[in-house]
C-alpha positions in Angstrom: 74.8 102.8 88.8 75.2 106.5 89.5 78.5 108.3 90.4 79.5 111.6 91.8 82.5 113.8 92.1 83.7 115.6 95.3 86.4 118.1 96.1 88.0 118.7 99.5 90.8 121.2 100.3 93.1 121.9 103.2 95.9 124.3 103.8 99.1 122.6 105.2 101.9 124.6 106.8 104.6 122.6 105.1 106.4 123.0 101.8 105.0 121.3 98.7 108.0 119.0 98.5 107.3 117.7 102.0 103.6 117.1 101.3 104.4 115.4 97.9 106.8 113.0 99.6 104.0 112.0 102.0 101.8 111.3 99.0 104.3 108.9 97.4 105.9 107.2 100.5 104.2 104.0 101.6 105.2 104.5 105.3 103.7 108.0 105.2 100.6 106.6 103.5 100.2 104.2 106.4 100.4 107.1 108.8 98.0 109.6 107.3 95.6 108.0 104.8 93.2 106.4 107.3 90.5 108.5 108.8 89.8 108.5 112.5 88.6 105.1 113.7 90.6 103.2 111.1 94.2 102.1 110.5 95.9 101.8 107.1 98.0 98.8 106.0 100.0 99.2 102.8 100.4 95.8 101.0 101.9 97.0 97.8 103.1 100.5 96.7 105.1 101.3 93.6 105.1 105.1 93.3 105.9 105.7 89.7 103.6 106.4 86.7 102.0 103.1 85.9 103.0 101.7 89.3 100.4 99.8 91.3 99.4 99.9 94.9 97.1 98.0 97.3 96.0 99.4 100.7 93.6 98.3 103.4 91.8 100.6 105.7 90.7 98.6 108.8 88.0 99.8 111.2 89.2 99.9 114.8 85.9 98.3 115.9 84.3 95.1 114.4 80.9 96.7 114.5 81.6 98.6 111.3 81.1 96.7 108.0 83.8 97.2 105.4 83.3 97.5 101.7 85.7 94.5 101.2 84.0 92.3 103.9 84.6 92.0 107.6 85.6 95.4 108.9 88.0 96.3 106.1 88.0 98.6 103.0 90.7 97.4 100.6 91.4 99.2 97.4 93.9 98.7 94.7 95.0 101.0 91.9 97.7 102.6 89.9 99.4 105.9 89.6 98.3 107.6 86.4 100.4 110.8 86.6 103.0 112.0 89.0 104.4 115.6 88.9 106.9 116.1 91.8 105.7 118.7 94.3 102.6 119.4 92.2 100.3 116.6 91.3 99.4 112.9 92.0 96.6 111.2 90.0 95.5 107.8 91.1 93.0 105.3 89.7 91.4 103.4 92.6 89.0 100.5 92.8 87.5 98.8 95.9 88.1 95.1 96.3 84.4 94.1 96.8 81.7 91.6 95.9 79.2 94.4 96.0 78.4 95.5 92.4 77.2 98.9 93.6 80.7 99.7 94.9 82.6 98.5 91.8 84.3 100.6 89.2 87.4 102.7 88.8 87.5 106.0 90.6 90.0 108.8 90.0 91.6 110.7 92.9 93.6 113.8 91.8 95.7 115.5 94.5 96.9 119.0 93.5 99.5 120.9 95.5 99.9 124.7 95.3 102.7 126.2 97.3 101.9 129.4 99.1 103.9 131.9 101.2 103.1 129.9 104.4 102.8 126.3 103.2 100.8 124.4 100.6 97.2 124.3 99.6 96.2 120.6 99.1 93.1 119.8 97.0 91.7 116.3 96.5 89.3 115.7 93.7 87.4 112.3 93.8 85.7 111.5 90.5 83.6 108.4 89.6 82.7 107.7 93.2 79.8 105.2 93.3 76.6 106.6 94.7 76.5 103.8 97.3 79.5 105.4 98.9 77.8 108.0 101.1 79.0 111.5 100.0 79.0 112.8 103.6 81.1 109.8 104.8 83.5 110.2 101.9 83.9 113.9 102.6 84.4 113.4 106.3 86.9 110.6 105.8 88.8 112.7 103.3 88.9 115.7 105.6 90.2 113.5 108.5 92.9 112.1 106.2 93.9 115.6 105.1 94.1 116.6 108.8 96.4 113.6 109.4 98.5 114.6 106.4 98.8 118.1 107.8 99.9 116.9 111.2 102.5 114.5 109.7 104.0 117.0 107.2 103.9 120.0 109.7 105.7 117.8 112.3 108.3 116.8 109.7 108.8 120.5 108.7 109.1 121.6 112.4 111.7 118.8 113.1 113.8 119.9 110.2 
């Protein structure tokens, strides 16, 4: 089974501390992690190094087949490394019966504060080839757009 790595970046007009909080807060995860056409449900979320999480992304329409069956992509994982306002490293694995989608992936989110906000970079490593690269990139870009909207709104409201 082949795997690939993918990097997606987005500038957010919010301080790194605000963005970091959205990366480690289960309510915020439910708001921003799902790409367009899906909703996120956080089942478990212990944001500390070694802490575990479980999240389902549910398609808004039943016509889309999920990786976990039905129209749902459920993944579980753990936090490998947390550096406040700078870095979140997660190990993620789909809950699936499909051998081609199994295996641990690593998602590293790096925050770099700038004069007008924060550069957010997500690096996905160990992604199974059966997860289409274009879909993964588009979904990540949509999620980062959601993250930007959420954190910029929080920054504007003070």
